[in-house]
N, C-alpha and C positions, 0 to 999 in steps of 0.2 A: 362204046363202053366195053371194057375188058371183063371177061368172066371171072368169077371168084376163084375157080380152079386154076386159071392161068396166072392170077395174081399170087397164089400160094406157090405154084411151081417156080415161077421166075424169082419170087422172093427167097425161096430156099436155095436156088442156084446162086443168087447174089450173095446170100449169107455164107454159103460154103466157100465161095471165092474170096470174099473179104476175110473170113476166118482163116483160110489157108495162108493168105498173104500176111496177115498180121501175126499169126502164130509163128510162121517162118521167120519173120522179121524179129520177133521177140527172142526166138531161139538163137538167131545169129548174134543178137546183142548180148544175150546171156553168156555165150561162149567167148566173148571178149573181142570179136572182130570189129566192133565199133569203138573200142577204147574203154568200155565199162567192164571192170573186173570184179569178181566176187559177188557178194549178195547185194551190194549197193545199187547197181544200175539195173541188173536183170530182173530182180524180184519186183521192184517198183513198176517197171514197165510191164511185166507180166500181169500184175494186179490191175493196172490201168487198161490194158488190152482186154482182159477178162471182163471187166466192168462194161467197157464199150461194146463188146460182143453180146453181153446180156441185154444192154439197152437196144441193140439192133434186133435181137431176137424178140424182145417185147414189142418193139415197133412193128415188126412183121406180123406178130399175133394180133396186135391192135388194129392194124390196117387191113389185113387180108383174111384172117381167120374168124375173129369175133364178129358175131352178127350185130349189126346196128339196129336200134329200135326206130 
């Protein structure tokens, strides 16, 4: 069984890596390198990525940080 501290550390590292990748991908899409110009494509994808990162952060909290009864 993996300790609680190790779960938190690896979860934060994974969240940082996923966040870096998805935010970089969103930035490249917003700049128009994927064919999406203006507010149409970039903002929608940024909202979706932000929501997904919030869900990932909540799952990390629920899995590793919050104490189970």
